[in-house]
Every structure is written in C-alpha cells, then in structure tokens.
N, C-alpha and C positions, 0 to 999 in steps of 0.2 A: 236443383238438387236439394233435398232437405238437409237440415243440420243433424248430423249423425254422431252418436257416441262411439268413438273409435278406441277408447281406452278408459279403464276404471282403475284408479290408484287404490291399492289396498290400504284400509284403515281410515280413508277420508269419508266424507259424508255420503257420497254416492255409493260407496261400497257398503257402508253401514246400513243403508236402507234395505239391502238385499232384494230390491225391486227393480233395479236398473241393469241393463245388459248391453254388452258391446253389440252394435248394430241397431240399437233403438234410435228412432228418429224423434227429435224433440219438436213437438207440434206447438207447444205454448209454454210460456214461463209466467206464472202468476196471472194467467188470463191474457197475456200479451201474445198474439198469434205470430208464430215464427215460420209458418209454412212456406212463405215466399221471402223470408229474410236472408240478407247476405251475411257473410261471416262477421263483418263489423257490426251490423245491426244486432246480431245474436249476442255478441260480446257485450254491447251496451245494455241489452235487456237483462243479461245475467248480472252485470255490475250493479244495476239499480235495485236488485232484490234485497230484502231485509234479512232478518234472522231466519224467517220461515220461507222456504222456496217450494212452490207447488209446480211440478213438471207434468205436462201431459205428453206421454210418449206413445209410440207405436212401433212394434217390431216389424221391419220390412224385410221379408225373407229374400227378395230379389237383390238387396244390397249386402247381405251378410257375406257373400262370396268375396267382396272387396277386402274384408277384414280377415278372412280365412286364407286368402291367397294373394297377399299384397306385394310380393316381390316383383321388381320391375320386369316387364316383358312376359310375365307368366300368364297363362290362359286362365280364364275364369270357368270353374267347373259348372256343368249344367245340372248336377244332382242337387236336390233340395236339401236345405239344412235340417237339423233335427227339429222335430215337432215342438220341442220345448227349448227355447234359446238358452245357451249356457253362459253363465257369467264368467268373465275372464279370470283365470286362476294363475297361480304362480308355481312353477315347478323348478326343482333343483336338479333335475336330470340333465346330463350333458347333452342328450339329443334335443331336448326342448330349448336349451340355451343356444345351441348352434342354429336351430331354426329361427329363433328370435333375431339372432345376429344377421341372418340373411335378409330378413325383412327390414327395409329402411325407407327413408324419405330424404330427398335431396332438395335443398332450397339454395339457389345461387346467392352468393354474398353481394353481388352487384346491386347496389342501391336497395338493399333489403332494409326493412324497418326492424329495429331491435328495441324492445320495451320491457320494463319491469313494472309497468303500471296496469296495463290491460291484461291481467292474468286472473286465474281463478282465485277466490278468496283463500288467503293463506296467511295466518297470523305470524308465521315465521319468515315471511318474505323470501321464499326460496325459489320462486318461479321467474322465468323470463320467457318472452314470446318473440319468435322470429317470423316475419311475414315477407313473402317475395315481393319484388318491385311491381308486379302486375296484380298483387293481392289475391291471387288464385290459390296460393299454397301458404300454409302456416303451420307452426308447431309450437307446443309448450315444452320447455325444459325445466326439470326440477332438480336442484342441487341439494346436497346433503345439509347445507347450512347457508345463511345469508352471505357469508364471506366468499364461499365457493360460487354462489350465484353471481355476485358482483364481479368475481374474477372471470367467469365465463362471459358475462356481459361485456366487460372491457376487451377481452380477447376478440370476440366476434365483431364488436364495433370497430376495433383497431384495424382488423383485416378488411372490413367493408370500406373503411375510410381510405385504405391504401389503394383501392380500386377507383376512387373518385377521379384522379387525373385521366385515367383511360376513358371513363364515362364522359368527361368533358370533351375529349378529342372525338369520341363517337358522335356526340351531339353536334359538334362543329362540322364534322364531315357529313352528317345527315342533312344539315341545313343547306350546305353547298352555297356557291355564289359569293359575291363580295359583300352582300348585305346581311350576312349571318350574324347572330348575336353572340358575343363573347361570354360564355358561361363562367362566372366567377366562383359560384358555390352551388351545391345541390344537397338537399337533405330533407328528412321527414320531420314534421312538427305535428303536434296534436292541437287542433283548434277547438277552443271552448266557446260555447254559445251562452247567451244570457239566461237561457232556460236550463243550463246545467249539462246539456248533452255535449259529447265530444266526437270529433271525426278526424281521421288522419289526413294530412295534406302534404304532398310533395312540393317543396318550395325550391324554385330555381332563381338564383340571383344573377342577373347579367350586369353589364356595365351601366345600363340605364334603367332596368326594370326589375320588378319583383313579380314573379309569375307563379301561379298556383295550379297544380295538376292533381288529379285523383290517382294516377299511376304514371310510371315513367313513359314519356312519349317515345315511340319507336318509329316514327315517320315524320317527314317534314310537315305533312298536313296536321298531325297530332300536335306537334310542337307549336304550330301557328294557331292552334285552337285550344288555348288553355281554359281551365275552369274559371279563372279570374286573373287579373293582372293590374298592377299599379305602377306608374313611373316612380322611380326612387325619389325624385326631387319633389314629388307631391306627398311623400310619406314621411311620417315622423315617429320616432320611438318615444312614447310618452310614459312608459312604465317598464321597469325591469326588476324582478324580485318581489318580495312581499309588499302588498299594498293594502290600504284601508278603505279605499273609495268604493270597492265592489267586491262581493263575495267570491266571484270567479277569479279575481286577481289576488286572492289572499294567499295563494301558494307561493313558496319561496322560489319555485322553478317556473314562473310564468313571465311573459313580457307582452306588452300591448303596443299595437301600431294604430295610428290614425292616418287616413288618407283623404285628401281633399279631392272631391269629384264635382262634376257639374250638377249632380243630384244632391250634394251635401257631403257630410263627413262620414266615412265608413270606419268603424272600429273593429279590429281583429285582435283577439287574445289567444296566445299560444302557450302550450306547456311543453317543457323538455324534461329529460330524465336525469340530468345531472347539472351541477353548478358549472362544470367546465363547458357544457353545451350552451348554457345560458350566457356565459361570458363571451363565448365565441360568436353567437348570433347577435348579441348586443353590439359588439365591436364591428362585426361585418356590416350590419345595417347602418350604423352611424357613419362609418367610413365610406360605405357605398353611396349614401346620400351626398356626402361632400364630393366624392369623385365624380358623381353624375353631374353635380352643379358645375364643377370645373370643366367638364367635358362639353356640356350643352351650352354654357356661357350666356345664352340669350333666349327669351321666349317672347312672343307677341300675342296679343288678343285684341279683337275688335271691341270698341266701347263707345259710349256717348258722353261727351263732356260739354257742359254748358249748351246743351241742345244741338251739338254738332257731332256727327259721326266721324270717328277717328280711330287711330290704332295706338295702343299702349305697348311699348317695348320695355322690357325689364332686362338689363344687362348686368352681369355680376361685377363688372368693373366700371361701366359708364353710367350705371344707375337707371333712372326712369326718363323715358322720352315719350311725349305725346305728339303724334304727327298725323297730318292728313295727306292724302295722295290722290289726286284726280287723274283719270286716264289721260295720258299724253302730256301731263305736266309733272314738274319736279316735286319732290317731297317737301312739304311745308311743316317745319317744326313749330309746334304750338307751345310746348313747355318742356324743359329739361332740368332735372335735378339729380345730384349724386346721392348715393346711399347715405353718405355722412350727414346730409341735411334732413333726412327723414326722422321726425320726432315721434310719430305715432301712426299706426295703421289699424283699421278696424273694418268691419263689414256688418251687413244686416242679415247675412245668412241666406238671402234670397237672390239679389242681383246687384246691390250697391256696395261699392268699396270706397273707403274714405282714407285719404293720405294727407298727413299734415307735415309740410316742410317748413312751417314757420314763416312763409312768405306773406306779403300783404293780402293776397287773395284768401289767406287763412286755409281752411280745410278744403281740399279738392275732392269733389264727389264724382265718382265714375260709375256709370251704368254699364255693367258688363254683359247684360242681356241674359245671363244665366247665373247659377250659384257661383259666387266669387271665391269659394274655398280653394279651388285649384290654384289660382294665381296667388292667393294669400299664402298657401303652403310653400309655393315656389319662392316667394319673397323671403320667407323664413329660412328656407334651405340655402339660398344665396347668402343671406346674412350669416348663417352658421358657418358656411364654408369660408367666408371672409375672416371670421373670428379665428377659425382654425389656422389660417395662414399666419396669424400672429403668434402661433404656438400656444393658444389658449383652447380650453375645452368648452364648446358651445352646447 
C-alpha cells in the first residue's frame, strides 16, 4: 500500500503549498522512491530532507474512500470521488464536528512505541508519535505547546508501562515448558547506524540474553527466531550519555553496547527519548550482566596449549582450569589458577588469547580456534560481577 496523506494541518508547510490533498500518494521525496517503502522507511526519508522538500504525489481515487468513510466497520462507497480532489478544510458547524468525532483510530497501548523524535519537522516540538507493537498502525498527535506534548507523552508511556507485567506473563505462557526464558524487561529502542540512519528495535532482556525483534513476537516460533541476540555475559555497556569518540554517540540520550562474538566485536548504539529511560536501561544492562554471570557460573571452550588439544574452563569462583580428557580416562588437570593471580589478559582479535598469571611459564598462549572476543568478554563479566560482590561499582 502506498504512503498516503491522511491529514493536512492548517497553517503548516503542506497547507501553504495549496498543492497537496488528502488522499494523495507520496511517490518520492527529493528523488527518493517511496512506492514500495514501509512507514518507517518513509519517516526516515522525510527526516533527511533539508529546508527544501520536493514531493512527487499522485491522487489515487480508489483510496479516497478510506478517508471519506473511515469509521470502524463502515462500508466503502462505490461512487467515484469528485473529479477535482478537495483539500481538507476546517468547519465550525456542529454537524461537521460530530462527524469528525465519530471517525477515530485505535492503537493498543500493549508494547506500543511512543516517540517525540520521529515526528514531522516542528520547531515548537509539539508532536509525538504512537506506533502499534506490530508496526502496522501509527498516528501523530500535536499538542498546543511542548509542555502539553510532554504531559501526553508521559501519560501514554506510563499506561503502556503498566501493561508490561501482563506482557511478560503472556510471553512466558506462550513459550510453555520448563525451558522457557524468564523475561526481565521489554521495550523499544532506536538503533543508530554509523551511516546516520535509524531503525526501531524491540529489545527483550531475559535472565541470560539480550534479544532483538522487529515486532512483538506472538508465537513460540517467532520468539525463538529473533532478528538478533547476544548473551548478556558477552555484552558490555561501553558508553552512556554524551560522548566525543563518535558523532552518533554525541547525543545525551544514547548508549552503546559491545558484544564479543566468534566473528569479532559487534557494536550497537541506541537512542532513547528521556534521561529517565537512559538511566533505567543503563542500570538494567549492567545488573543483567552481573546476574547472568552469577547464574551461569562457568563456561568452557576448546583450545590448544603448547601444541596439545585441551579445554579451558573459566569459573566465577574457581578461576581458570586447563584440562584434557581422553575417552574412557579421567580428566587430567594441566593448569589451574584463581582470578586473583591474573595480572593481564589480551588477545590478537583472530584466535589467540594471552593470560599472564605471573608464573614461571610467564605468559600463557591459548589458541581458541576462532575469534577469542567471546571468552575475553566473559572473563571481564565474571571479574565485574566479583567486584560488585565487594559492594563496588565495576
């Protein structure tokens, strides 16, 4: 379905052109084709426009009925619209006002996204946008002033948040079985790319994982097939608030995560709409990483040490253990060192990890057969959790 103009606000730029009409389909913006664009892609294209915006539009008479008869359940008339499209006007007559009141739009508050950023250009900052959890419905609201807009934003967000416990129970029930993931938090974030583009992401935090979705999963299959996921113990919060290292981290309302994977380090930068949200997500992710470390306790990985294939076990309390295990034979411990003896750790970013315990053998070199960042990040998470046990902030 094309991107259609459903309302023109009196006095704003679209109204002043006297060339745009309700029912017009937006075909392109400044040469950027929107014929097959989604709502989010259209919003991004409009946000990137400068002071001058060139719209290519087409009046589609087949669609005009949706705007002339939009009440729920009403039938769509078969008669053709006027030969010349009419620009939306404003009437003070009681009958017109009553008709407008009957026409409405409903967006469930359940896991909806509320934003004051992805809105039409407005120097007075009076707009907010509400998008349904499946991203099929959205609407813009304009308040009389910024204070009223913020009040409405807070009210809608508060009521949406009140539904989160019920959503958690629904997700738990939907998964079923004893192996279901305990959902700790769920919410929308705006992910920023290095190219400057943005996309909405629904983030679910469980007791062990950070999971990304495009929309709210509504089946077990959808929940088990996320867009992206990272274990919390391999993920570190590296930035929260304004930063100077990157233009996309320059906002006061952004935070960045780095995750160690077998392919290397992945970085994600997210934006939120308020300082309260930023603080909540920051604390949630830091505490989530520590809790996951305490819950998991130990990880193991295959490696090669001194030309011998063996296994490295890293335990939050017992430290580092290198051992070999032949079929039918007992486990042979090759080396064991506590966390307290670890002086330094490093890696080459390819497959080698180096651990220095200050022992006579000096630095221990381990070939992990793949990028060592996963195990390196886990070591850091275990150390951070141990520091927190002492009542300190790591």
